[in-house]
C-alpha positions as CSV (number, residue, x, y, z in Angstrom):
1,X,-25.6,8.8,-28.3
2,X,-24.5,12.1,-27.0
3,X,-27.7,12.7,-25.0
4,X,-27.4,9.3,-23.5
5,X,-23.8,9.9,-22.6
6,X,-24.6,13.3,-20.9
7,X,-27.6,11.6,-19.1
8,X,-25.4,8.8,-17.7
9,X,-22.6,11.3,-16.7
10,X,-25.1,13.5,-14.9
11,X,-26.5,10.5,-13.0
12,X,-22.9,9.4,-12.2
13,X,-22.1,12.9,-10.8
14,X,-25.3,12.9,-8.6
15,X,-24.7,9.4,-7.4
16,X,-21.0,10.1,-6.7
17,X,-21.8,13.2,-4.7
18,X,-24.5,11.5,-2.6
19,X,-22.4,8.4,-1.9
20,X,-19.2,10.3,-1.1
21,X,-21.0,12.6,1.3
22,X,-22.5,9.5,3.1
23,X,-19.0,8.1,3.3
24,X,-17.7,11.3,4.8
25,X,-20.6,11.6,7.2
26,X,-20.2,8.1,8.5
27,X,-16.4,8.5,8.9
28,X,-16.8,11.7,10.8
29,X,-19.2,9.9,13.2
30,X,-16.7,7.3,14.0
31,X,-14.8,7.6,17.3
32,X,-11.4,9.4,17.2
33,X,-12.1,10.8,13.7
34,X,-10.7,14.0,15.0
35,X,-8.0,13.0,17.5
36,X,-5.9,15.2,19.6
37,X,-2.3,15.4,18.4
38,X,0.9,15.8,20.3
39,X,1.8,18.7,18.1
40,X,-0.5,21.5,19.1
41,X,0.7,23.7,16.1
42,X,-0.1,20.9,13.6
43,X,-3.4,20.2,15.3
44,X,-4.5,23.9,15.2
45,X,-3.5,24.1,11.5
46,X,-5.5,21.0,10.6
47,X,-8.5,22.1,12.6
48,X,-8.4,25.4,10.6
49,X,-7.8,23.8,7.3
50,X,-10.3,20.9,7.6
51,X,-12.9,22.6,9.8
52,X,-12.8,20.0,12.6
53,X,-14.9,22.3,14.9
54,X,-17.5,22.9,12.2
55,X,-20.7,20.9,11.4
56,X,-20.3,17.9,9.1
57,X,-21.8,19.5,6.0
58,X,-19.4,22.4,6.4
59,X,-16.5,20.1,6.8
60,X,-17.5,18.2,3.7
61,X,-17.5,21.5,1.8
62,X,-14.1,22.4,3.1
63,X,-12.8,18.9,2.2
64,X,-14.1,19.4,-1.4
65,X,-12.7,22.9,-1.5
66,X,-9.2,21.6,-0.5
67,X,-9.3,19.0,-3.3
68,X,-9.9,21.6,-6.0
69,X,-7.9,24.4,-4.6
70,X,-4.8,22.6,-3.2
71,X,-5.1,19.0,-4.4
72,X,-5.3,17.8,-0.9
73,X,-7.5,14.9,0.1
74,X,-6.7,15.2,3.8
75,X,-3.7,14.7,6.1
76,X,-2.7,11.2,7.2
77,X,-1.8,11.2,10.9
78,X,0.0,7.9,10.5
79,X,2.1,8.7,7.4
80,X,2.5,12.3,8.3
81,X,1.8,13.6,4.8
82,X,-1.1,14.2,2.4
83,X,-3.0,11.0,1.8
84,X,-3.4,11.8,-2.0
85,X,0.4,12.0,-2.7
86,X,1.1,8.9,-0.6
87,X,-1.8,6.7,-2.1
88,X,-1.3,7.7,-5.7
89,X,2.5,7.1,-5.4
90,X,1.8,3.4,-4.6
91,X,-0.6,2.9,-7.5
92,X,2.1,2.1,-10.1
93,X,3.1,-0.9,-8.0
94,X,-0.5,-2.2,-8.0
95,X,-0.9,-1.8,-11.7
96,X,2.5,-3.3,-12.4
97,X,1.6,-6.7,-10.5
98,X,-2.0,-6.9,-11.9
99,X,-2.1,-5.5,-15.5
100,X,0.2,-8.2,-17.1
101,X,-1.7,-11.2,-15.7
102,X,-5.0,-9.6,-16.7
103,X,-4.0,-9.0,-20.3
104,X,-2.5,-12.5,-20.5
105,X,-5.6,-14.1,-19.1
106,X,-8.0,-12.6,-21.8
107,X,-6.6,-14.4,-24.9
108,X,-6.0,-17.7,-22.9
109,X,-9.5,-17.6,-21.6
110,X,-11.1,-16.9,-25.0
111,X,-9.0,-19.7,-26.6
112,X,-9.9,-22.3,-23.9
113,X,-13.6,-21.2,-24.1
114,X,-13.7,-21.6,-27.9
115,X,-11.9,-24.9,-27.7
116,X,-14.4,-26.3,-25.1
117,X,-17.4,-25.1,-27.0
118,X,-16.3,-26.5,-30.3
119,X,-15.7,-29.9,-28.7
120,X,-18.7,-29.9,-26.4
121,X,-19.2,-33.1,-24.3
122,X,-15.9,-34.5,-25.7
123,X,-12.8,-35.2,-23.7
124,X,-11.2,-31.8,-24.4
125,X,-14.3,-30.1,-23.1
126,X,-14.4,-32.4,-20.1
127,X,-10.8,-31.6,-19.1
128,X,-11.2,-27.9,-19.5
129,X,-14.5,-27.9,-17.7
130,X,-13.1,-29.9,-14.8
131,X,-10.0,-27.6,-14.6
132,X,-12.3,-24.5,-14.6
133,X,-14.5,-25.9,-11.8
134,X,-11.4,-26.8,-9.7
135,X,-9.9,-23.4,-9.9
136,X,-13.2,-21.6,-9.4
137,X,-14.0,-23.6,-6.4
138,X,-10.6,-23.1,-4.6
139,X,-10.0,-19.6,-3.2
140,X,-7.2,-18.0,-5.2
141,X,-5.2,-17.1,-2.1
142,X,-5.0,-20.8,-1.4
143,X,-3.6,-21.4,-4.8
144,X,-1.0,-18.7,-4.2
145,X,0.1,-20.1,-0.9
146,X,0.4,-23.7,-2.3
147,X,2.5,-22.5,-5.2
148,X,4.7,-20.4,-3.0
149,X,5.3,-23.4,-0.8
150,X,5.9,-25.9,-3.5
151,X,8.0,-24.0,-6.0
152,X,10.0,-21.8,-3.7
153,X,10.2,-23.4,-0.2
154,X,10.2,-27.1,-1.3
155,X,11.7,-27.1,-4.9
156,X,13.6,-23.9,-4.8
157,X,12.9,-23.1,-8.4
158,X,12.1,-19.5,-7.9
159,X,14.3,-16.7,-6.7
160,X,11.9,-15.4,-4.1
161,X,8.4,-15.8,-3.0
162,X,7.8,-12.0,-2.8
163,X,8.2,-9.4,-5.6
164,X,11.2,-7.1,-5.9
165,X,11.0,-3.4,-5.0
166,X,12.1,-0.5,-7.2
167,X,15.4,-0.4,-5.3
168,X,15.9,-4.1,-6.2
169,X,15.5,-3.3,-9.9
170,X,18.2,-0.7,-9.7
171,X,20.7,-3.1,-7.9
172,X,19.9,-6.3,-9.8
173,X,17.5,-5.8,-12.7
174,X,17.3,-9.4,-14.0
175,X,16.9,-11.0,-10.5
176,X,14.2,-8.5,-9.6
177,X,12.4,-9.2,-12.9
178,X,12.5,-13.0,-12.2
179,X,10.6,-12.5,-9.0
180,X,7.5,-11.5,-11.1
181,X,7.4,-14.9,-12.8
182,X,5.4,-16.6,-10.0
183,X,2.9,-13.7,-9.4
184,X,2.2,-13.3,-13.0
185,X,1.8,-17.0,-13.6
186,X,-0.4,-17.5,-10.5
187,X,-2.7,-14.5,-11.1
188,X,-3.0,-15.4,-14.7
189,X,-4.0,-18.9,-13.7
190,X,-6.7,-17.8,-11.3
191,X,-8.1,-15.2,-13.7
192,X,-8.6,-17.5,-16.7
193,X,-11.3,-20.0,-15.3
194,X,-14.2,-17.5,-14.8
195,X,-13.5,-15.8,-18.1
196,X,-13.2,-19.1,-20.0
197,X,-16.4,-20.4,-18.5
198,X,-18.3,-17.3,-19.7
199,X,-16.9,-17.6,-23.2
200,X,-17.8,-21.3,-23.4
201,X,-21.3,-20.8,-22.2
202,X,-22.0,-17.9,-24.6
203,X,-20.4,-19.6,-27.6
204,X,-22.2,-22.9,-26.9
205,X,-25.5,-21.0,-26.9
206,X,-24.8,-19.2,-30.1
207,X,-23.8,-22.5,-31.9
208,X,-27.4,-23.7,-31.4
209,X,-29.1,-20.6,-32.9
210,X,-31.0,-20.8,-36.2
211,X,-28.6,-18.4,-38.0
212,X,-25.9,-21.0,-37.6
213,X,-28.0,-23.5,-39.5
214,X,-28.7,-20.9,-42.2
215,X,-24.9,-20.2,-42.5
216,X,-24.1,-23.9,-42.8
217,X,-26.9,-24.3,-45.4
218,X,-25.2,-21.6,-47.5
219,X,-22.0,-23.6,-47.8
220,X,-20.0,-22.4,-44.8
221,X,-18.1,-24.9,-42.8
222,X,-18.6,-25.2,-39.1
223,X,-15.3,-23.5,-38.4
224,X,-16.1,-20.6,-40.8
225,X,-19.6,-20.1,-39.4
226,X,-18.3,-20.2,-35.9
227,X,-15.5,-17.6,-36.4
228,X,-17.4,-15.3,-38.8
229,X,-20.8,-15.2,-36.9
230,X,-21.1,-17.2,-33.6
231,X,-17.9,-15.9,-32.0
232,X,-18.6,-12.3,-32.7
233,X,-22.1,-12.6,-31.0
234,X,-20.6,-14.7,-28.2
235,X,-18.1,-12.0,-27.3
236,X,-20.6,-9.1,-27.2
237,X,-21.4,-9.6,-23.6
238,X,-17.9,-10.6,-22.8
239,X,-15.9,-7.7,-24.2
240,X,-17.4,-4.8,-22.1
241,X,-16.2,-6.6,-19.0
242,X,-12.6,-6.4,-20.4
243,X,-12.8,-2.6,-20.3
244,X,-14.3,-2.7,-16.8
245,X,-11.6,-5.1,-15.6
246,X,-8.8,-2.9,-17.0
247,X,-10.2,0.1,-15.1
248,X,-10.6,-2.0,-11.9
249,X,-6.9,-3.1,-12.1
250,X,-5.8,0.2,-10.7
251,X,-7.6,-0.5,-7.4
252,X,-5.0,-3.2,-6.6
253,X,-5.8,-6.3,-4.6
254,X,-5.6,-6.6,-0.8
255,X,-4.8,-10.3,-0.4
256,X,-2.6,-10.5,-3.5
257,X,-0.4,-7.7,-2.4
258,X,-0.2,-9.0,1.1
259,X,0.9,-12.5,0.1
260,X,3.5,-11.2,-2.4
261,X,4.6,-8.3,-0.2
262,X,3.7,-5.7,-2.9
263,X,4.1,-2.1,-1.7
264,X,0.8,-1.0,-3.4
265,X,-2.5,0.4,-2.7
266,X,-4.1,-2.8,-1.4
267,X,-1.7,-2.8,1.6
268,X,-2.5,0.8,2.3
269,X,-6.2,-0.1,2.8
270,X,-5.3,-2.8,5.3
271,X,-2.8,-0.6,7.1
272,X,-5.3,2.2,7.4
273,X,-7.7,-0.1,9.2
274,X,-5.2,-1.6,11.5
275,X,-3.8,1.8,12.6
276,X,-4.7,3.0,16.1
277,X,-6.6,5.1,15.6
278,X,-7.7,4.2,12.1
279,X,-6.4,6.5,9.3
280,X,-9.8,7.9,8.5
281,X,-8.4,10.4,6.0
282,X,-6.8,7.5,4.0
283,X,-10.0,5.5,4.2
284,X,-12.0,8.4,2.9
285,X,-9.7,8.7,-0.1
286,X,-9.8,5.0,-0.8
287,X,-13.5,4.6,-0.6
288,X,-14.0,7.8,-2.7
289,X,-11.7,6.7,-5.4
290,X,-13.1,3.2,-5.4
291,X,-16.6,4.6,-5.9
292,X,-15.4,6.7,-8.7
293,X,-13.8,3.8,-10.4
294,X,-16.9,1.6,-10.0
295,X,-19.2,4.3,-11.5
296,X,-16.8,5.0,-14.4
297,X,-16.6,1.2,-15.1
298,X,-20.4,1.0,-15.3
299,X,-20.5,3.8,-17.9
300,X,-17.6,2.3,-20.0
301,X,-19.3,-1.1,-19.9
302,X,-22.6,0.4,-21.1
303,X,-21.0,2.4,-23.9
304,X,-18.8,-0.5,-25.1
305,X,-22.0,-2.4,-26.0
306,X,-22.6,0.2,-28.7
307,X,-19.2,-0.5,-30.2
308,X,-19.5,-4.3,-30.4
309,X,-23.2,-4.9,-31.0
310,X,-25.0,-3.0,-33.8
311,X,-28.3,-4.2,-32.5
312,X,-27.8,-1.9,-29.4
313,X,-27.4,1.1,-31.7
314,X,-30.1,0.1,-34.1
315,X,-33.3,-1.8,-33.4
316,X,-35.6,-2.9,-36.1
317,X,-34.1,-0.4,-38.5
318,X,-34.5,2.5,-36.0
319,X,-32.0,4.1,-33.7
320,X,-32.4,2.7,-30.3
321,X,-34.3,4.7,-27.6
322,X,-31.1,6.0,-25.7
323,X,-29.4,7.6,-28.6
């Protein structure tokens, strides 16, 4: 297991370095990536610190050096501060709006998937399947807009259609907390269908396997055989995705944060593109961090299989080839 982990970490580092360098090179080849500033002193300082006059490989080396020596990912010309301090200061807002719906959607999706699989081709399964297909087919931002229109603008049941800021929590905590009711409910609603469909499909397949017939022949009821054997096997390909999803939550969501006016990392990405000239230093940080999260998610997903499926660790009585 240790050798496999070290091998995967080594490949991750190599892939990360290559992709980040390509990101850096393409950004530096963009127009106005090294603009002239109105402040000659600041421009001269940035040119010396980031090596604007040097070849791209040397600039990349200086960028990496600044990260490890000063913790600086570059200077944002639009925000007038280091991009790292600004970007990571917005991350708690993105996590706050996304983590609760994600954690709520997991048990709901598993419950609906189990219910549909146990009552396959019956009215319960039909209702759940139709609901899943409807919400999968409709883009989630359409669901958000419709719910905002109905429950806030038409019925007036909700305090606001946008989430409260940190200042609002200090002034009126309960009102600010109530503004999260709609985002949490909507994001949970749109996250459940895809997960529930996966659980239903996997569990339905497991219920038709030969080992279920053997379990029933030994005296177990259908419910006992399902929960003791079939459900465990059905969740094996599902559970690693949970870990990957939790890691991915910190990246935020561009459309979600835009519609709910969340001051998080998703809006930063859009603002960096819309700036004139584009905030290339911020885009470099966002793409680099996103690549790191994606690679880390892949490793976590692979390793989690060894925790939930003994067949991955041991095959035919022998330790599997990657351990």
